[in-house]
C-alpha positions as CSV (number, residue, x, y, z in Angstrom):
1,Q,47.5,-29.6,63.8
2,V,46.1,-33.3,63.5
3,R,47.8,-36.1,62.4
4,L,46.0,-39.6,61.6
5,V,47.8,-43.1,60.6
6,E,45.3,-45.4,59.5
7,S,45.9,-49.2,59.2
8,G,44.1,-52.9,59.1
9,G,42.9,-52.6,55.7
10,G,43.7,-55.4,53.4
11,L,41.9,-58.3,51.5
12,V,39.6,-60.5,52.9
13,Q,36.3,-63.1,51.3
14,A,33.0,-61.7,51.3
15,G,31.7,-62.1,54.2
16,G,34.1,-61.9,56.5
17,S,36.0,-59.4,58.9
18,L,38.6,-56.0,59.5
19,R,38.9,-53.6,62.3
20,L,40.4,-50.6,61.1
21,S,42.2,-48.4,63.6
22,C,43.2,-44.7,63.3
23,A,46.0,-43.3,66.0
24,A,45.1,-39.7,66.2
25,S,47.3,-37.0,67.4
26,G,45.9,-33.2,68.1
27,R,43.0,-31.6,69.2
28,I,39.5,-33.3,67.9
29,F,36.5,-33.0,68.1
30,L,34.9,-35.4,65.4
31,M,36.0,-38.6,63.9
32,A,35.1,-40.2,61.3
33,W,35.6,-42.5,58.2
34,F,35.3,-42.3,54.6
35,R,36.1,-44.5,51.4
36,Q,36.6,-44.4,48.0
37,A,36.2,-46.6,45.2
38,P,37.1,-46.9,41.9
39,G,35.9,-44.5,39.8
40,K,33.5,-43.1,42.5
41,E,33.7,-39.6,44.9
42,R,35.3,-40.1,48.8
43,E,31.9,-41.1,50.6
44,F,30.8,-40.7,54.5
45,V,31.2,-44.5,56.0
46,A,31.0,-43.4,60.0
47,A,31.4,-41.0,62.3
48,V,31.6,-40.6,66.2
49,R,32.3,-37.5,68.5
50,W,35.6,-38.0,70.7
51,S,33.6,-36.9,73.8
52,G,30.2,-38.9,74.5
53,S,28.2,-42.4,72.3
54,R,26.4,-40.8,69.5
55,T,27.5,-42.4,66.2
56,N,26.3,-42.0,62.4
57,Y,26.4,-44.8,59.8
58,P,24.9,-44.3,56.2
59,D,22.4,-47.1,55.4
60,S,24.9,-48.7,53.0
61,V,26.9,-49.7,56.2
62,K,24.3,-49.7,58.9
63,G,24.5,-52.6,61.3
64,R,27.6,-54.1,59.7
65,F,29.8,-51.3,60.8
66,T,30.7,-50.1,64.4
67,I,32.4,-47.2,64.6
68,S,34.5,-47.1,68.7
69,R,37.5,-45.0,69.8
70,D,39.8,-45.5,72.7
71,N,40.4,-42.2,74.6
72,A,43.3,-43.4,76.2
73,K,44.9,-44.8,73.0
74,N,43.9,-41.9,71.1
75,T,42.3,-44.3,68.8
76,V,39.6,-44.7,66.6
77,Y,38.5,-48.2,65.1
78,L,36.2,-49.3,62.4
79,Q,34.7,-52.7,62.4
80,M,33.4,-53.9,59.6
81,N,31.2,-57.2,59.6
82,S,29.6,-59.2,56.7
83,L,31.8,-57.1,54.2
84,K,30.2,-56.8,50.8
85,P,32.5,-56.9,47.5
86,E,31.2,-53.2,47.1
87,D,32.9,-52.0,50.1
88,T,35.6,-52.5,48.6
89,A,37.6,-49.0,48.6
90,V,40.3,-46.7,50.3
91,Y,39.2,-46.0,53.9
92,Y,40.0,-42.5,55.0
93,C,40.0,-41.5,58.7
94,A,39.3,-37.9,59.2
95,A,38.8,-35.5,62.2
96,R,37.1,-32.0,62.4
97,Q,38.3,-29.7,65.3
98,A,35.3,-27.3,65.2
99,Y,32.5,-27.9,66.7
100,Y,29.6,-29.9,64.9
101,S,25.8,-31.0,65.4
102,G,24.8,-31.9,62.6
103,T,23.9,-35.8,61.1
104,I,25.0,-34.9,57.6
105,Y,29.0,-35.6,57.1
106,A,30.6,-34.0,53.8
107,V,34.3,-34.0,53.2
108,G,34.4,-30.3,53.3
109,D,33.7,-31.0,56.7
110,F,36.2,-32.3,57.9
111,G,39.9,-30.3,58.7
112,S,42.8,-33.6,58.3
113,W,42.7,-36.6,56.3
114,G,44.8,-39.7,57.2
115,Q,47.2,-41.7,53.9
116,G,44.2,-43.8,53.5
117,T,44.5,-48.1,54.1
118,Q,43.0,-50.8,51.3
119,V,40.1,-52.9,51.8
120,T,39.3,-55.2,49.3
121,V,36.8,-57.5,49.6
122,S,36.8,-60.8,46.8
123,S,33.8,-63.0,46.0
């Protein structure tokens, strides 16, 4: 059983920054962030293994978003810079407990989810 709680969302103007936090408990192999905008499916944003430094991002956020972790605090972060209106969505923290070696991430690959935190980027 894994419990995830997101925080840090809010309203920001285009070009601004936000840092999301995900407090986690339980055994975790892989952490990720997804987002879901109105009328769209939940899409992958970033991922990092609990051990090691390998990270993955889709082209839509690469160079602007950074995922990181603090193992001592059992917390994963998503630093979002140069935010755009199209980044507006509910952001979800996700966790996978089993080993996964791929670089493509889908909703079905994760068994635990937080409740989400709203990020709104105004023009």
